[in-house]
C-alpha positions as CSV (number, residue, x, y, z in Angstrom):
1,M,0.5,0.3,0.1
2,A,1.3,3.4,-0.7
3,Q,1.8,5.5,2.3
4,L,2.9,9.4,3.4
5,L,6.2,9.9,4.7
6,T,6.2,11.4,8.0
7,R,9.8,10.6,8.5
8,P,13.0,11.0,6.5
9,A,12.9,9.2,2.9
10,P,14.8,6.0,1.9
11,W,15.6,7.9,-1.2
12,A,17.8,11.3,-1.5
13,P,15.1,14.2,-1.3
14,A,15.3,16.6,-4.8
15,A,18.4,18.8,-4.4
16,S,17.7,22.4,-4.3
17,N,19.7,23.0,-7.1
18,A,17.8,20.8,-9.3
19,S,16.9,22.1,-12.8
20,C,13.2,23.3,-13.7
21,P,12.3,21.4,-16.5
22,A,10.2,24.3,-17.4
23,C,12.4,27.5,-17.1
24,G,16.0,26.1,-15.5
25,G,15.2,27.6,-12.3
26,T,18.2,25.8,-9.7
27,E,16.1,26.7,-6.8
28,R,13.3,24.1,-5.8
29,E,11.7,23.0,-2.6
30,S,10.6,19.8,-1.8
31,F,6.8,19.2,-0.1
32,L,5.3,16.4,-0.1
33,Q,6.7,13.0,-0.6
34,L,4.9,9.4,-0.9
35,D,6.1,6.0,-0.8
36,A,5.1,3.0,-3.0
37,V,2.1,4.3,-4.9
38,P,1.2,3.0,-8.3
39,V,3.0,3.9,-11.4
40,F,0.3,3.6,-13.6
41,N,-3.4,5.1,-12.2
42,N,-5.1,4.5,-14.9
43,V,-4.4,1.3,-16.4
44,L,-6.3,-1.6,-14.6
45,Y,-5.9,-5.5,-14.9
46,T,-8.3,-8.1,-15.5
47,D,-6.3,-10.6,-13.2
48,H,-6.0,-10.1,-9.2
49,S,-2.7,-11.2,-9.0
50,A,-1.4,-8.8,-11.5
51,A,-3.4,-6.1,-10.4
52,R,-1.7,-6.5,-7.1
53,A,1.8,-6.6,-8.7
54,A,1.5,-3.6,-10.8
55,P,4.6,-1.3,-10.0
56,T,5.2,1.3,-8.1
57,A,7.5,3.9,-7.4
58,Q,7.9,7.1,-5.0
59,I,6.8,10.7,-5.3
60,D,8.5,14.2,-3.8
61,L,7.1,17.0,-4.7
62,V,9.1,19.9,-5.2
63,V,7.8,23.6,-6.1
64,C,10.0,25.8,-8.6
65,H,10.9,29.4,-6.5
66,H,11.4,31.2,-10.0
67,C,8.5,30.1,-12.4
68,G,6.5,27.9,-9.9
69,L,6.2,24.9,-11.5
70,I,5.7,21.5,-9.4
71,A,7.3,18.2,-10.3
72,N,8.0,15.2,-9.0
73,A,11.9,14.9,-8.7
74,Q,11.8,11.0,-8.3
75,F,9.8,10.6,-11.6
76,D,11.5,7.9,-14.0
77,E,9.9,7.9,-17.8
78,R,11.8,4.4,-18.0
79,L,8.8,3.5,-16.3
80,V,6.0,5.1,-17.5
81,E,5.3,3.7,-21.5
82,Y,2.2,4.3,-22.8
83,S,-0.1,1.2,-24.4
84,P,-3.9,1.0,-25.4
85,A,-4.0,-0.1,-21.7
86,Y,-4.0,3.3,-20.6
87,E,-7.4,4.1,-20.1
88,N,-8.8,8.0,-18.7
89,S,-11.2,9.1,-20.6
90,L,-14.1,10.9,-18.6
91,H,-16.4,11.3,-21.5
92,G,-18.7,8.7,-20.2
93,S,-20.1,11.0,-17.7
94,G,-22.7,13.4,-18.8
95,V,-21.8,16.2,-16.8
96,F,-18.2,16.0,-18.5
97,G,-19.6,15.7,-21.4
98,V,-21.9,18.8,-21.7
99,W,-18.4,20.7,-20.5
100,A,-16.9,19.3,-23.8
101,E,-19.0,19.8,-25.7
102,G,-19.5,23.5,-24.9
103,L,-15.3,23.1,-25.2
104,A,-15.5,22.8,-28.9
105,A,-18.3,25.1,-29.9
106,R,-16.0,27.7,-28.2
107,L,-12.8,26.5,-30.1
108,A,-14.8,26.2,-33.1
109,G,-16.1,29.7,-32.7
110,D,-12.8,31.4,-32.1
111,H,-10.5,30.0,-34.9
112,D,-11.8,29.9,-38.8
113,L,-12.0,26.0,-38.9
114,A,-14.3,25.5,-41.6
115,G,-13.1,23.1,-43.9
116,G,-10.1,23.1,-42.2
117,R,-7.7,20.6,-40.2
118,V,-7.1,20.1,-36.6
119,L,-4.4,18.4,-35.1
120,E,-4.6,16.1,-31.9
121,V,-1.7,15.8,-29.7
122,G,-2.7,13.0,-26.9
123,A,-6.1,12.6,-28.5
124,G,-6.8,9.0,-26.6
125,S,-9.3,7.0,-29.1
126,G,-10.7,10.7,-30.4
127,E,-13.7,11.4,-28.6
128,F,-13.2,15.6,-28.1
129,L,-11.7,15.5,-31.7
130,A,-14.5,13.9,-33.3
131,L,-16.5,16.9,-31.7
132,L,-14.7,19.3,-32.5
133,C,-14.7,18.5,-36.1
134,E,-18.2,18.2,-35.7
135,A,-18.8,21.5,-34.3
136,A,-16.4,23.4,-36.9
137,G,-17.0,21.1,-40.0
138,C,-13.7,20.3,-40.1
139,D,-11.5,17.1,-40.6
140,G,-8.8,15.8,-38.0
141,V,-6.1,14.3,-36.8
142,G,-5.1,12.9,-33.8
143,F,-2.0,11.2,-31.9
144,D,-2.2,9.0,-29.2
145,P,0.6,5.9,-28.1
146,S,-2.3,5.0,-26.1
147,H,-5.0,5.0,-29.0
148,D,-6.8,1.6,-29.3
149,P,-7.4,1.2,-33.3
150,D,-10.3,-0.8,-32.8
151,E,-12.0,2.1,-31.1
152,Q,-11.9,4.5,-34.5
153,R,-14.7,7.1,-33.4
154,A,-17.0,7.9,-36.1
155,G,-17.2,11.6,-37.8
156,G,-14.7,13.4,-40.0
157,E,-11.6,12.8,-38.1
158,R,-8.8,10.2,-38.2
159,V,-7.0,8.4,-35.0
160,E,-3.1,7.4,-35.3
161,T,-1.5,5.6,-33.0
162,G,2.0,7.0,-31.4
163,L,3.3,10.5,-31.1
164,G,6.2,10.3,-34.0
165,W,4.3,11.5,-36.6
166,G,6.6,13.2,-39.4
167,E,5.3,17.0,-40.8
168,E,1.4,18.2,-40.4
169,T,-0.1,20.9,-41.7
170,A,-3.2,22.5,-39.1
171,D,-5.3,25.2,-39.0
172,L,-5.5,24.4,-35.3
173,V,-3.4,22.3,-33.2
174,V,-5.0,21.1,-29.9
175,C,-3.2,19.3,-26.5
176,R,-4.8,18.7,-23.5
177,H,-3.9,17.1,-20.9
178,V,-0.1,15.8,-22.2
179,L,2.1,18.4,-21.3
180,E,1.5,17.1,-17.2
181,H,3.2,13.5,-18.4
182,V,6.2,14.6,-19.9
183,A,9.5,15.2,-18.2
184,D,10.8,17.5,-20.8
185,P,7.7,20.0,-21.2
186,V,9.5,22.3,-23.7
187,A,11.0,20.1,-25.9
188,L,7.1,18.5,-26.3
189,L,5.9,22.4,-27.5
190,R,9.4,22.7,-29.3
191,S,8.4,19.0,-31.2
192,I,5.2,20.6,-32.2
193,A,6.3,23.7,-33.3
194,D,9.0,22.2,-35.8
195,R,6.3,19.1,-37.4
196,T,3.4,21.7,-37.7
197,R,3.1,23.7,-40.8
198,P,0.1,26.4,-41.3
199,R,-2.6,25.0,-44.0
200,Q,-2.7,28.4,-45.2
201,P,1.2,29.5,-46.6
202,G,1.7,33.1,-45.0
203,S,-0.6,32.4,-41.9
204,R,0.4,31.0,-38.1
205,V,-0.7,27.8,-36.4
206,P,-2.9,28.4,-33.6
207,I,-2.7,26.3,-30.1
208,Y,-4.9,25.4,-27.2
209,L,-3.5,23.5,-24.5
210,E,-4.6,22.2,-21.2
211,V,-3.7,21.0,-17.7
212,P,-4.4,20.0,-14.6
213,D,-4.3,23.6,-12.4
214,A,-1.7,23.0,-10.1
215,A,-2.8,26.0,-8.1
216,Y,-6.7,25.0,-7.4
217,M,-4.8,21.1,-6.4
218,V,-2.9,23.0,-3.8
219,T,-5.1,25.8,-2.4
220,R,-8.4,23.6,-2.4
221,D,-6.4,20.5,-1.0
222,A,-7.5,18.1,-4.0
223,F,-5.1,15.4,-2.7
224,W,-6.3,12.6,-4.8
225,D,-4.4,14.7,-7.9
226,V,-1.0,13.8,-6.8
227,I,-0.4,10.5,-9.0
228,Y,3.3,9.5,-10.5
229,E,2.2,9.6,-14.0
230,H,2.1,13.3,-13.5
231,P,5.7,14.3,-13.1
232,L,5.1,17.8,-13.9
233,Y,1.7,19.9,-12.0
234,F,1.0,23.4,-13.9
235,D,-1.0,26.5,-13.0
236,Q,-1.4,29.3,-15.2
237,S,1.9,31.3,-14.6
238,A,3.7,28.2,-14.8
239,L,2.5,27.2,-18.1
240,R,3.0,30.4,-19.6
241,S,6.6,30.2,-18.3
242,T,6.7,27.3,-20.2
243,F,5.5,28.0,-23.6
244,D,8.2,31.1,-23.1
245,E,10.6,29.3,-22.9
246,A,9.7,27.1,-25.7
247,G,9.2,30.6,-27.9
248,F,5.6,30.1,-28.3
249,E,3.2,33.5,-28.5
250,V,1.0,33.7,-25.8
251,T,-2.9,35.4,-26.6
252,R,-4.6,34.8,-23.4
253,T,-5.0,31.9,-20.5
254,G,-8.3,31.1,-18.2
255,R,-9.4,28.2,-16.0
256,T,-12.2,26.0,-16.7
257,F,-14.2,22.8,-15.8
258,G,-15.3,24.2,-12.3
259,D,-11.3,25.6,-12.4
260,Q,-9.8,22.2,-12.1
261,F,-8.2,22.8,-15.6
262,A,-5.7,25.6,-16.3
263,W,-5.2,26.4,-20.5
264,I,-3.7,28.4,-22.5
265,E,-3.8,29.6,-25.9
266,G,-1.3,31.4,-28.4
267,F,0.7,30.3,-31.8
268,T,3.2,27.9,-32.2
269,T,5.6,30.9,-33.7
270,G,6.3,34.0,-33.0
271,G,7.4,36.1,-29.9
272,V,5.5,37.0,-26.3
273,T,2.6,39.0,-26.9
274,D,1.4,40.7,-23.5
275,L,-3.1,40.7,-24.3
276,D,-5.6,41.0,-21.5
277,G,-6.4,37.4,-20.2
278,A,-2.5,36.4,-20.5
279,P,-0.2,37.2,-17.4
280,G,3.4,37.7,-17.3
281,I,5.4,36.1,-15.2
282,R,3.9,36.2,-11.5
283,S,5.4,38.8,-8.9
284,S,7.2,37.9,-6.0
285,E,4.6,38.4,-3.8
286,E,2.6,36.1,-5.6
287,L,5.0,32.9,-5.9
288,E,5.3,32.8,-1.9
289,A,1.9,32.7,-2.0
290,L,2.2,29.6,-4.4
291,V,5.0,28.1,-2.4
292,T,3.3,28.7,1.1
293,A,0.1,26.9,-0.3
294,C,2.4,23.6,-1.4
295,R,3.9,23.8,2.5
296,G,0.3,23.9,4.0
297,F,-0.9,21.3,1.2
298,G,2.2,18.9,2.2
299,R,1.6,18.9,5.6
300,R,-2.1,18.8,5.2
301,F,-2.2,15.3,3.2
302,N,-1.2,13.2,6.2
303,A,-4.8,14.5,8.3
304,A,-6.7,14.2,5.0
305,I,-5.4,10.7,5.0
306,E,-6.6,10.3,8.7
307,R,-9.7,12.3,8.8
308,Q,-11.0,9.8,5.6
309,A,-9.7,6.8,7.3
310,E,-11.6,7.9,10.4
311,L,-14.7,8.1,8.5
312,L,-14.9,5.0,6.8
313,D,-13.7,2.8,10.2
314,Q,-17.0,5.0,11.5
315,H,-19.2,2.9,8.7
316,R,-17.9,-0.2,8.5
317,D,-19.9,-2.0,10.0
318,A,-23.2,-0.2,9.4
319,G,-23.1,-1.6,6.1
320,P,-21.1,-1.3,2.5
321,I,-18.8,1.3,1.7
322,V,-19.1,2.6,-2.0
323,I,-16.2,4.6,-3.5
324,W,-17.4,6.5,-6.4
325,G,-14.5,6.5,-9.3
326,A,-12.0,4.5,-10.6
327,G,-10.4,6.9,-12.3
328,S,-6.6,8.5,-11.0
329,K,-8.3,10.0,-7.8
330,G,-10.0,6.8,-6.9
331,V,-7.1,4.8,-7.5
332,T,-4.9,7.6,-5.2
333,Y,-7.3,7.5,-2.9
334,C,-7.7,3.9,-2.4
335,N,-3.7,3.3,-2.1
336,L,-3.3,5.7,0.4
337,V,-6.3,5.5,3.0
338,P,-6.6,2.6,5.7
339,H,-10.2,0.2,5.2
340,A,-10.7,1.5,1.5
341,M,-9.0,-1.3,-0.5
342,Q,-12.0,-3.0,1.9
343,A,-14.5,-0.7,-0.1
344,Q,-16.9,-1.3,-3.5
345,V,-15.4,0.6,-6.3
346,V,-18.0,2.2,-9.0
347,D,-17.2,3.9,-12.1
348,V,-20.0,4.8,-15.1
349,S,-17.3,3.5,-17.6
350,E,-17.7,0.4,-19.5
351,K,-14.6,0.3,-20.3
352,K,-13.6,-0.3,-17.0
353,A,-16.4,-2.7,-15.5
354,G,-14.8,-5.6,-14.2
355,K,-11.0,-4.7,-14.6
356,R,-9.0,-4.5,-10.7
357,L,-7.5,-1.0,-9.5
358,P,-3.5,-1.6,-9.4
359,V,-2.4,-2.6,-6.1
360,T,-6.0,-3.2,-4.2
361,G,-6.8,-5.6,-6.6
362,Q,-10.6,-3.9,-6.1
363,S,-12.9,-5.0,-8.7
364,V,-14.6,-2.0,-10.5
365,L,-18.1,-2.5,-10.6
366,P,-20.8,-0.7,-12.9
367,P,-23.5,2.2,-11.1
368,Q,-26.3,-0.5,-11.8
369,A,-24.2,-3.7,-9.3
370,L,-25.7,-0.8,-6.2
371,I,-29.6,-2.0,-6.6
372,G,-30.5,-3.7,-3.8
373,L,-27.0,-3.0,-1.9
374,D,-28.1,-1.8,1.7
375,A,-24.9,0.6,1.3
376,S,-23.7,2.9,4.2
377,L,-21.3,5.7,2.7
378,V,-21.0,6.3,-0.5
379,V,-17.7,8.7,-1.4
380,I,-17.3,10.5,-4.4
381,M,-14.1,10.9,-5.7
382,N,-14.7,14.6,-7.6
383,G,-17.2,17.3,-6.1
384,N,-17.6,17.9,-10.4
385,Y,-19.7,15.4,-10.3
386,E,-21.5,15.3,-7.1
387,G,-25.0,16.0,-8.6
388,E,-25.0,13.6,-11.2
389,I,-23.6,11.1,-9.1
390,R,-26.6,12.2,-6.5
391,G,-29.4,11.5,-9.1
392,S,-27.9,8.0,-10.2
393,L,-28.1,6.5,-6.9
394,E,-31.4,8.4,-6.1
395,R,-32.5,6.0,-9.5
396,L,-30.8,2.9,-8.1
397,G,-32.3,3.3,-4.9
398,V,-29.6,3.8,-3.0
399,D,-29.8,5.7,0.8
400,A,-26.1,6.0,2.1
401,E,-24.7,8.7,3.6
402,I,-23.0,10.9,0.7
403,V,-19.3,12.6,1.2
404,V,-17.2,14.2,-1.7
405,A,-13.6,13.3,-0.3
406,R,-11.6,16.0,0.9
């Protein structure tokens, strides 16, 4: 089982002079260490023994005192190889689907894409790319090493396996929830720029990029967002610094999906342009506030685990406990919180049903499995879905205490 280290780590903590992968800064501060966490939260298993034997590794979160980027100083990219076994799609949720459709409509309206072409780096099996192509009346091409060619989506898009593409033409590049998975984000962005050309000669290629918002994580205590497959954690300013370092032109930034995601837009070529909504490097006061938030996040992490353990302990004799969400948050929760591995785990994704969580080995159930179950407690892993989940539980006839894990 994974654990929070309240004693000195058995490995060397991050050196204060280690170089930041976004800005090259050399002053970084360690604020959270975890031992024996799953290498992949989003790879589930069909076999119980294989799930229990899933590989684990260490996390040592450090924050850069120059740009504010948070990184796992213990990340070893040799352990992380993406394949079709990796599954982190959220499109099974109606709440997420409505949000994704809104984003697709916004991008289609902001860019002249009709009859054009969208390139998506990290497209999965093309769920979002299909939405965007339909909204804009354009074609698209996507690349992702976890793409399963048997799950090609209908529509004008095609999805190819792998990130080793050649030169592509595009009217827009989309890169969502990819940058946090790579150890060298500047190199990835420069590679995208080098291999992408505008479809119309004389124009430039716009890009939309989105990541989980690190500021949300450390200021709102989203403890279960800490996972090994994320070597990096960006807030808006760290994202801006990374764009600057890659030589991209930034036009605007923002937050979305209940402030859980940070996004940035600009061009893959050109200098930096400070427009409204595109903040520059943060002030020293803002940076100190982020560093202070990171320190507090690290201190509160253990208390959150103990709080959840006490909650589960109170309900163990009253009836079954249900963890709703078998994504990265749910896997982290089940691996860190004592007694959580005895809970039943539910997820709306049909792809996850019947599979098992890494390390704990719990089987993932569909929501229908809760019918007739006299559950005492349902723990929701993401508050954005609380209303949707409460509605599902009511329809399923589940009368239990419902809490959002914090």
